N, C-alpha and C positions, 0 to 999 in steps of 0.2 A: 503494498500499500505505500509506504515513504517514496519508493520509486514514484507512482505515478506522480505524487506532487511536487517531489524535485526536479522531476520531468520536464513539469509547470514552467519552469521559467525559461528554458532552454527554449520552447515552441515560444514563449513570447518574445523573444532575442531573436532570436532567430529568422520566424517565419517571417517577420515584416521585409525581410530582402528577398525571401526568395521567387513572389510574382514579379519582382520586377527584374531578376537576375536570371530567371528562366522561363518565364510568361513568353518572351518575344523568342526566344530561341528553341524552346519546345514546342510551340504553337501545333495543335495538332484541329483545329477547327475546319471544318466540313468543306469544302468547296461549293457542293450541292447537296440536300437534303433529300431522298428519296419520299419522304413522307410528307415535312415539313417546310413551309416560310419560316425565316427568322427576320424580329424589329427589333431596333433599341429604343423605346420608348419612353417616355416621362410622364409625372403627375403628380400633381398639387397632395401634399401631404400636411391635415392639418396637427399630425401628432408630433411631427418634427420641426414643422415650423418651414419649410422648402420643399422646392421641388425636387422629387427623387427618378433616379433612374431605374427600368426594371426590361427586362430581354422577354419576349413572348414568342414561340413558338405555337405557329397554326397549322393544322391540316391544309396540305395543298389545294383541298379541293372546300375548306371553306366559305368562299365567297360563289360558288354554286348556288345556282337559283335553287335549285332541289335540295339544298341544305338549308335553306332560308330560317326552319324553322326548326332546325336541328338542335338539340342542344348537347354540351358535351362532356366527359367528365374532364377534374382539372387538377394539375398538381401544382404544387407551388416550390422551388426551391429555395434554400438558405445558404447562403458562400459561408465561408470559413473567414478569419482572423487575418487583417492586411489585404483581404479581398474584394470584388466586386461582383456586381452581374452578369459580367462578360465571363469570367472564370472557367464557368462551367462549358461554355462555347468552346473558349479557346484552348483545353486541355484533352480535348477529347468526349467528354459528357456527353453533348451533341450528336456525335457520330453513334453513341450506345443507344440515345432516347432513337433515334433515327430507326436504329438497326432491331432495336425492343417491338417497335412496331412493325417491320418490314418479317420478323419471326413470329409475330402474333401472341407477342409476351404482352405485349400492351396494346387494347384498343386506339384508336385513334383518340386523342385526347390534344385540349391547351394546357404546353409548360410555360409555367412563368419562374424568372430568374429573378429575384429580388435583390435588393441593393439594399444592405442593413448598414452600411457604414463602416468603418475601418476596424473596428475595437468596441462595438457596441455592447457585444454580448445576448444582443436582441432585447435586453431588457429595458421598462422603464425608469428614465430618472425624472427629475424637479423638470427642466429646461426641454428632452427631449424624449416622447416615448414610443420606443423604438420595436419594442412587443407590440404596439398597437398599431405602430406602421404597417404592419403586418396582418395582423387579424384583424384588422378594423378597417385601414385607408386604403392599402393594395388591395383587399379581398372585394370589400364594397367598389372600387373603379373597376376591376377585373368583372365583376360582377353586373356593372352598369354599364359596360362596353362589349361585352364578350357575351358570346350565346354557353354559356358554363351552367352545367346542374346545379339546383340548388339540393340536391340531396347528399346528404353527409356521406354518403358511401359512395360517391362518385366524384369523393375532393380527399384528397392525399394533402400533406406536407413532409418535404424532406428535406435534407441537408447534410454536412459534411463539416466534423470540427468543431469551431465556434457554430457553424450553421446547422449542425447535427445536435447540438446540446439548446440550441433554440429552437428546434423544430420541435421536439420532446418534449420540450416547457410548455411551448403555445398548443402542442395537440393535448397535454395534459389537463392544461388548466382551460380549453375549449373543447371540450365534448362532442358538440353539437354542432360544431363547423366541420371537423374535419372525420371522416371514418378510419383512417389509416395513417402510420406515422412511420418513415423508414429514414435511420441514423447512420452516417458511417462516420469510422475514427470520432465519434464525438468527446468535448471536453465535458466527463462527467468525471467527479470527487466525492470524496469522503463526505458524511453528513454535515461534521462539525468542523469549522474553519480554525479553532483552535489547534489542529493537529499539522495547519500548517506551517513548513518550517520558516526560521525567520527569515531568510535569505529571499525568499518567495515576498512576505510581508515589505521590508524592504523597496522590492521592486515597482512598486504599488504605485509612486507618485511616478517615478520615472516610465513605464508603461502606461500610464492610465487609469490604471484597475481600481484606483481609490475614487474616480469619480462612479464607476460601478457599485463596489463592494467597501469602500471606504477606506482608511489608509490608520489605525490598523482594521483589517477586515472586519465588517460589522454581523454580529448573526443573521438579523433579520432579511438585509437583501443577499446573503448569500444561500438563504432556504429558499427564497424566493426564485431564483434563480439557477439550485443544481437541481437536476434532474431528480434525481435519488429521494434529496428531502420531499421533493414535489410527489413523487410516487410513493412513497412510505407513508402520508398524511391526508392525499386529497380520497374524496368518498368511492369507494371501491366499484361501486355500481357507473361511474366515467370513464375507471380505468377498463371497465372488462366492455363495454359499450367500443373500443379501438382496437384495431388491427394494429400490432405494437412489431415493428423489425430493427433491429440492430445488429452491425457487427463493427469488428476492430482486428486488427492484426496483430499477433503475436509479437511480431519484428516492430512496431508501432516506435517510433524512434521517441516518443513521448510517453510510452509506457502509456498510454490512455485505455488501453486493452484489458488494465486492472480496475478500474471505473467503474468503464462497460459491466464486469462482472459483477462489483457491486450493486448495478441498478437491475441485471440476472436476477441475483439470487433477492432484490430485492420483491421484485414481482412475481419469483417463484413461493417465497414466501407466504405472499400476497396470493396466490392460486391465480393469477391473472395469465391470461394464454398472450405467448409473444414467442417471437424466433429473436433467438441469439445465435449469433456465428463470430464463434474464434477463427480466423485467418490462419493458418499456418503459414510462417515464412510473410507473412503478408506486412506492409509498411504503411504509414498514416499517409491520409486524405491521397492527393494525387499523385504519389509517389511510387513506388514500386507495382508500377500496371492496377492500380486501385481501378480507377473506372473499367478495367476487362473484369477485373475479379471479382468486384462487388458489384456492381449498379444493375450487371443483368439478373439477379436475383433479387435488390430491390425493386425494380420495376417487375418482375413477374411477380410479388407479392403485394402491390398494389392492384397490377391488372387483372391479378385472379380477385379481387374486391369488384374491383370496375365491372367484371364481365357478371358477375353473379346480380349486380345491382342492376345493369342494363337489361339481363335478361329475365328481370324480376321485378320491375319497375313499381315503385309505391302507388297504390289506387285510392283517389281521391273518395272518403265513404260519400255514400249518396244519401240525400235528404230522409230526415227522420232516422236514419242507423248511426249508432252509436262508431264512434272511431274504433277499431280494433286494438286491443291491448298486445 
């Protein structure tokens, strides 16, 4: 457990350098996709008080007249620390998304890559509410401007590293909004912040974490942000509504497999069904062929929920009939 806490320092220190150094050199953006078009868009967010970017993948036949009244499943993707909404597109995620639809793992859907700021941890602060940016502003904007299904079983939230942490938290806190969550290499930690080593606490100001958790780290914001804390305390009925998938590599350079194992044990103790995969030899985030080793599994997981919901759509009760329980 101590290894995961110590390794967080390395994550915060070095990950800021990786996108700039590796993004251009190792870009894996597709020249053209078989099933999707992609656009880089912007919208006004009240929660953070400014216009925010987002990427959106639409099926190529989205604008066909025959599909004018057809709604589609929705996936919202949250990026990692010091990344942005374009990271998924440029590091091979788009290729795997396109392939998942071609191979039938995912039905045609709308896929949105959010921009959650460089180090927001997707938490609500006094001046900028980053969790609300996703669960309220972005979701409302997409729902109002694109033909996405209103059925929670046709909506999923996914993410990686910092974004995996955010996706788990948002799904746990909003079970009525999303039917499934998929998280990769998530920043998940022990429940008690007192177990953090002193050198991590000393990095708080330098890395901006004091704005998120305080310096020294305060228990209340820590418990509100950490998926293990939320999963241990949130209503059991809410957790059991969710389809939950998460994975991490045994060779994750930041040791995040340990924290994800804690989440697995928490859910197991509460008898909440979930899928936890420890990927033998797997690295962290986009490294070590992450996108090829993990995305096909999470897309299949989410796709199975979408397919069932599409095959058995909810029917509105007729007049005089009670809504079935």
